C-alpha positions, 0 to 999 in steps of 0.5 A, a space after each residue: 315714788 317716795 318722798 321725804 325729808 333729809 332725815 337720816 332715817 331716810 337718807 342712809 346707804 341700807 335704805 337706799 338699796 332696798 328702794 332700789 331693789 325694789 324700784 322705788 324712786 327716792 325724792 327729797 325736798 330741800 334743805 330747810 324747805 318744809 313746805 315741799 312736805 306740806 301734807 306730811 308736815 301738817 299730819 305730823 302737827 295734827 299727830 303733836 297736837 292730840 298728843 300735847 292735848 292727851 298729856 296736859 290733861 292728866 299732867 303725864 310727864 314729858 318722858 312718856 312722850 313716845 306712848 302719848 304719841 302711839 296713843 294719838 295715832 290709835 286715836 286718829 286712826 279710828 276717829 271719823 274724819 270729814 275728809 273722808 265723808 264722816 268715815 274714819 281711815 281704818 274703815 277706809 282701808 280696812 272696811 270696817 271700824 273697831 277697837 281691839 278693846 275698849 277706849 280709856 283716858 290716857 295717863 289715868 290711874 289703873 290696877 293691874 292684876 298680879 298673876 306672877 307666881 311668886 305672889 304670896 297669900 297676904 301679898 297685893 293682888 293688884 299693882 298700882 300703874 298709869 295707862 299708857 296706851 294700846 298694844 299693838 301686838 296683843 289684845 290688851 292694855 299698856 300699863 307702866 308701873 313707875 315703882 317697878 319700873 315694868 311695862 304690862 300688858 294685860 286686860 284683867 285691869 281696873 281703871 280710875 279713869 277720873 283719877 290722874 296718875 301724876 298729881 291732879 289735873 291741868 288747870 284747863 279742866 274748868 272748861 268742861 265743868 257746869 255750875 256758877 264760878 266764884 268770879 259770878 258768886 263775887 259779883 252777885 255779892 257785890 251787886 247786893 252790897 251795892 243795892 243794900 248800901 244804896 244812900 239814895 234808899 237810905 235818905 228815903 227811909 230816914 226822910 219817911 221816918 221824919 215825915 211820919 213823926 217817929 224821929 225827931 225832925 233835923 234841923 237846917 243847917 242852910 236854906 237853898 235857893 227854892 227853900 224846898 222842904 221836901 228834897 227828891 232823889 233821883 225820880 221818887 220825890 218824898 212829898 208831903 201834903 202838909 206843904 201846900 202854897 207859900 213857905 214863911 219862915 219867921 226870924 228872931 230879931 235878936 239873939 238870946 246872948 243879946 237880949 236887954 237886961 230885965 232890970 234895965 227893961 220897962 216891965 210894961 214894954 212889950 217883947 220885941 215883934 217877929 219879922 215875917 218873911 215870905 219865902 215865895 218871894 225871896 230867893 235866898 235868906 243870909 243869917 249872920 255868924 252871931 246867929 248861928 245858935 238860932 233855929 228858923 221856924 217853918 210853918 
């Protein structure tokens, strides 16, 4: 019994006469019903998947699809299968599994030795070709020469398996390359930049420089609620042992611009006294707009 689809290679008068002569019953599937021939359809899918991977890896053009399918079948028949108990189909059918010739990378660049009598002493000794599979009739490799449009079958071949004949490899090859990628390097550089430009660390360095006295103190523009001269940054505040206890701020009673004329001021008069404000008992100090030029003195 033979079960096939309705392809014309199976459904024709000559093939039907051959089957009837040998006593073989031919059964076909219904129209547009591939599940009835599920085993064959699944195997066709497997072969096409392997053939596509062979072509995509080395950027082989589509006109060599037939050679890719033959090579995929050759490799599948010699690859262990879990269904067969990790045995190859050739081992199950023939009792042994061996390659007629050592396997090579499909679509790679190869050089076939030119044995034609017309080759002169100064002519090239080899022809640049593309490896397209294995010969089923001879013990040799099949190599296609696009320049001469000729197929060579020979054992005297030099292979460059890492060099594709048609352009570069596909972009999927980065999945098989080990090592740091550019994206990781960029992310590391970004992390370093953020770490170096952290405003918290810069502010801490500035505060340490002010406390040590290497740089002049920065003028205080505003007074916070707590008037803490030791602003903290996160979990690592800067602490100065000189600031202990209550903080007192001395503010001038009158600005310099509004000082009295020395001619009208008596000589024996004393300067205006200073008001002492205890910061520990107050929560906020308000300064008038006219006194913005005055700088409070903190002790």
